[in-house]
C-alpha positions in Angstrom: 122.9 139.9 69.0 124.4 142.1 66.5 127.1 143.8 68.7 128.3 140.1 70.2 127.0 137.5 68.0 128.8 135.0 70.8 126.3 136.1 73.1 123.5 134.6 70.5 124.7 131.2 71.7 124.7 131.8 75.3 121.6 133.6 75.5 119.6 131.0 73.5 120.9 128.4 75.9 120.2 130.2 79.2 116.7 130.9 77.8 116.3 127.3 77.0 117.0 126.1 80.4 114.9 128.8 82.1 111.9 127.0 79.9 112.8 123.6 80.8 112.9 124.6 84.4 109.6 126.4 84.3 107.8 123.5 82.4 109.0 120.9 85.3 107.8 123.2 88.1 104.3 123.8 86.2 104.0 119.9 85.7 104.7 119.5 89.5 102.7 122.1 90.4 99.4 120.6 88.4 99.6 117.0 88.7 101.4 116.1 92.1 100.1 115.8 95.6 100.9 118.3 98.1 103.3 115.4 99.6 104.6 115.0 96.2 105.4 118.5 96.1 107.2 118.6 99.4 109.1 115.6 98.3 110.1 117.0 94.8 111.4 120.0 97.1 113.3 118.2 99.2 115.2 116.4 96.5 116.0 119.1 94.3 116.2 121.9 96.3 116.6 121.1 99.8 118.8 124.2 100.4 115.7 126.1 100.4 114.1 124.8 103.2 117.6 126.3 105.2 116.9 129.7 103.7 113.4 130.5 102.6 110.6 131.4 105.6 107.5 128.4 105.6 105.6 131.1 104.6 107.0 131.6 101.0 107.7 127.6 100.8 104.3 127.2 100.9 103.6 129.9 98.3 106.2 128.0 96.0 104.5 124.9 96.5 101.1 125.9 95.7 100.0 125.2 99.3 98.8 127.2 102.3 100.8 127.0 105.2 98.4 124.7 107.2 98.9 122.3 104.4 102.7 122.6 104.4 102.6 122.2 108.1 100.5 119.1 108.0 102.7 117.7 105.0 106.0 118.2 107.0 104.6 116.7 110.2 104.4 113.2 108.4 108.6 113.3 107.9 
């Protein structure tokens, strides 16, 4: 930051955005049901469904693969 002061603001903005995303993810994982978590994924990150295998998605959502399978079956 001393060498490139203009990067100071950019670094702070990026860090703030990262923190807000992390806070939202923790809120979803702690206070929502499995179905609500899957709905959150569908609404906010639908591209992950085509790009990531189901085992990794289950882990990302804090679910077992079996629970994710049951939740997906309702759709």
